[in-house]
N, C-alpha and C positions, 0 to 999 in steps of 0.2 A: 874642514867640511865633513870629514869622516867621523870625527868626534861628535860633531853636532848631530849627524844622522843617527849615530848610536844612542846619543842622549834622547833624541826624539822617540826612537824605537822603545827605549826603556820606559819612558814616560807613558807611551801608548800601551805598553804591556801592563804597567802598574794600573793604569786607568781602564783597561779593557773590561773588567767586570762591571764598572759603572757605566761605561759606554754601551755595553751589551744590554744592561737593564734599561737604559734610556731608550734604546732603539726597539726593544721587544714590544710586541703588541699587547695592548691592555685587554684584560678580561672583564667584561661588564657583568656584574651580578648585583641583584637587589637583595641586600642583607639587612635584617632588623636585629639590632643588638639591645637587649634589655639589661640594664645595670642600675639597680636602685641603691647601690652602696657607695656612690661617689661623694664622699664627704670632703675629700681633699682634691687639689688640682693636679695630682699625679695620675689620676684615672687608672690606678694600678689594677683594678679588678677586671678591666678589659684591655689593658695595654698589651698583654701578650698576644691576643688575637689580632689586634690592629697592626702590630709589627709584621705578622705573617701576611695579612692582606696587602700591606704596602710592599713587602718584599716580593710577593707574587704579582704585583701590579694589577691587583683586582680593584676595579673602580665602581663608583656609583653609576646610576643610569645616565647622569650628565657627563660622564667621562672623567670626573675628578676622583682623586684618591680619597679613601675613607679618612675622615678627620677624627682623631682621637677624642677631641673635646666637643664635637658637635653631633656626630653620627651615632647616637645611642638614645635610648629612652630611659629616663630615670630622674636623677636629682642634679640640679645645677649648682656646683660648688661656689660659683662666683656670687650669684644672687641668693643662694641658699633657699631655693624654692623648687617645687616639682616642675619638671619640664612638661611640655604638651604630651598627653598620653598617646599610646599607639592606637591607630585606627586601621581596620582591615584593608589590605591591598594584596594582590598577588606577589608572592615572594619566592626567591630562590633558596634562601636560608634564613632560619630563625635561630638566634643564639641567645639563650637566657643565661647570662653570666653570673648574676647574683640578685637576689631580691631581699636580702637580709635588712637592708635599709640604712638609715642614718639616725644616730642617736645623739643626744646632747653632748655626751662625752667625746664623740668622734670629732666634734668641731673645735675642740681644744687644741692648742699648739702641741701639747704633749698628753695625749689620752692615756688614762691609767687603767683602762679596762673595767672600770666600775659600772654597775648597773645605772642606767640613766633613762631619761624620757625618750620614747620613740618619736622622732620628728616626721619620718616618712619611711615607708617600706611595706613589704609584703606584696604578694601577687593577688590581685582582685579577680573574682570570677569573670566579670565583664571583660577585663583586659585579656585574660587567658582565652576566653571565647573569641575575642577579636584576633588573637594570634592563630588559633586553630582554624578560623574562618579564612585565614590567609594562606593556609597550607593546602597544596594540591599534591598529586601523586609524585611530582618531581621535586617538591620542596624538602630540603633537609632540615630537621628540627634537632637542635642540640641544647641540652640543659646541663648545668653543672650543680655541684654541691651548693646547698642552701637556696635552691630555686623554689622548693615547696615546704621548707621547714619554717619555724618561727621567724617572723611574725605572721606568716601566711596562715589563714584559718584552716582548721582541720577539714572542713568541707571542700575548700579549694584544693588543698593538698591531696586529698583522696582522688579528685578528678584528674589532677596533673599526673599522679603516679600511674593511674590507669592508662592515660594517653601515652605515657612514656614506657609502659610495659614493665614496671618495677614495683616492688613493695619495700617501703622503708621500715626498718626494725625499730626506729626511734633513737638509735645510737649514732653519735658522731664521735670523732676522735682526732688526735693529733700527736705526732712525735715531737718531743722537745729535746734539744741538744743539752739543755741544763734545766732541770726542774726547779732550780733555785733562782733563775734569772728573771729579769723584769718582763720578759715576753709572756710569762704566765698570766693570763687574765685574772683580774681580781675576783670576778664572779665565779671562776673555777675554784680558786682557793677558798672563798667564802662558802661555796656549796659543799666542798669537802669537809670543812670545819663543822658545818651544821649537821652533816650526815654522820660523821665519825666522832663528833664531840672531841676532836683532837686537833692539834696544831699541824700545819703543813711543814713537815721537816725534811722533805725530799731534796735531793741534790743529785747532780749528774744526769745523764741521758735517761729518757724514759717515755712511756706512752700514757696518755690520759684519755679516758672514754667518759662521755656524759650522755645520759638518757633523758628523754623528754619528761620523765617522771621526776627528774632531779638527781637520780642516782649517779654517783661519781666513782670511777674505778681508776686507780693509778698503778701502773706497773713500772717499778724502778729498775735499776741495773741488775738486781737479783732475780728479776722476773722476765725482763725483756732485753734482748741483745741487739736489736736492730730497729731501723725505721720501717715504714711500710714500703716493701719492695714491690714495684710495679713489674708484673710478668705477663707477657702475652700468652693467651691460650693457643691451641693448635689452629683454631679458626682465626684468631687474631693475627697470628703470624702470616697466614695466607692473605688476609685483607690488608695488613700493614707491613709489607716486607722490609721497609726502610726504618722501622721503629725499633729502638733499642730498649732493653730493660734498664731500669734505674731506680734509685730510691726516691720516694715521694715524701717531702718534708713538711707538708702543711695540713690543713684541715681536710678531713674526709668523712663520709657517712657510710654506715653499714646497711647495704640494700640487698635485695634478693630479686632474681628475675621472675617475671610473671608471664604466664602463657607461653607464647612462642619466642620470647626474648632470648637472644643469644649472648653469652658472656664472652667478650673478646679479650679481656685482660683481668687479672686479679691482683689483690694485695696479699703479700705473704709476709709473715713475721717469724723471726728467729726467737722463740720463747723458751724459757726454762720449763721444767715440769710444773713448777709452782705457778708460773705465768699462765700456762695452758689451763690449769685447774681453775684459776680465778676467772678466766674468760668463759670456760665451759659452764661454770656455775651461773654466770650472768647471761648465758645464751648467746654469746658472741663467738662466731667461728674463728679459727686460727687463720683461715684463708677465706676471703670474700670478694665479690666483684668490684672491679675498678672502672671498667668500660662495658656498657651493655648496649645492645643494638637490636632494633626491630627491623628486619629486612623488608617486610611488606609495607610497614608504615613509614619507613625511612627515618627513624629516630635514633638518636644516641643519647645516652646518659653518662656523664663523667662524674664519678663519685669522688670529686675533689675540686679544689679551686684552681683549675689548670690555667685559665687565662690570666690569673693574678700574677703579674710579673712586674717588679718595680725597677727594672733596669731599662735604660734607653739605649738601644743598640743601632748600629749602622745596618740598615736592611736593604737600602736601594743600590745594592751591589750584587750582581748575579753570583750565586754560589757562596756568598759570605757565611751562610750558616754552617758550611762545612769547616770553616776556620773556627767558628765559635765552639762547635761541638768538641773539638780536640782539646780545648783549653777550659771547658766548662767543668765546674764542680759544685757540689751542694745543690742549692735551689736551681742554679743555672743548668746543671747537668740534666735535670728532669725536663726543663724547658726545651733545650736544644737537641737532646737525644731522643726524647719521647714525645712530648706534646707537639713540638714544631713539625716533625715529619708526619705525625698522625693527622694533624689538621691539614697539612698540604695534600695528603691523600684524599681526605674527605672533601676538601674544596675542589680538587680536580674531578672527583667523582660527580659532585654536584654540578659543576660547569659542563661536563660531558652530557649529563642527563638533561640539563637545560637545553643543550643544543642537539638533542636527539641522537647522541652517539652511544654505541654499545658499551655497557659497563662490564668490565671483566671482574667476575666475583669468584 
């Protein structure tokens, strides 16, 4: 009997995080997620966000957990058609995860990154106006990398940037662990060849920058020694005390704050003198904003694909993220150490504001 009691206690101890999650109260929030880049059924462009929503037991108005494959506005990968467009309604949060769209190449079993026909994508002015009409003083608006870039028109992009309190320089970039591997998009290689009239002979880790004009800059190991390092500013540390610095390893854009917009985090690079001079000549700063925030308008802009996460994690266990963060590395390190706790803070802040509670700033 004693052994049985001990066994039962051990089982309860092991299952206690799951039991706690099951018993804790749901938090009802009406959240609209825009993701126009769902070409495959992994929903990776907004998967990272939905794992946080489920882990925090944030539910829809009907009390059900947010469904990764249903609760977003964008492209249906099953029927390969556009879903019903968003129509204005009062919201607690708007999250624009991606508007890049779906191209013919994306629907292949093994996309090769070549330029192909746009099937669906870009933010329309009517759609953006519907989103802004849904925003009141308590609504949190978050947008990520490629919310206002191609194929969104310049007119709509300008409006979006103004509403978000930022100015885009036209540059995007990415760190690659190996400039010779198959992750390098074909359009990037072709753009470099056309511009430089030279073959792509890079290998090893490096950075690539691309401008809307078509200009391509590549910094190899002789010019760049690191990925984009995400670092909180003084204000960022105050707002996000549980967020850690980490390396960001995916696409980002080079933006600047506009008006009263505050920079909460930056990207920093470990460059050689040669690398610095190359960026300086192109007008790209060595350090630039990663997270920007408008206090009065309650908007955030993430200059990266933060919600893009291709791993399916166990999240319906209270405190499980504390286990993940100790074993996380590479892309997972940014997700668990940086993005996850940052979104938790923003969601808590939004929920408190919705319920009229005092926000500690």
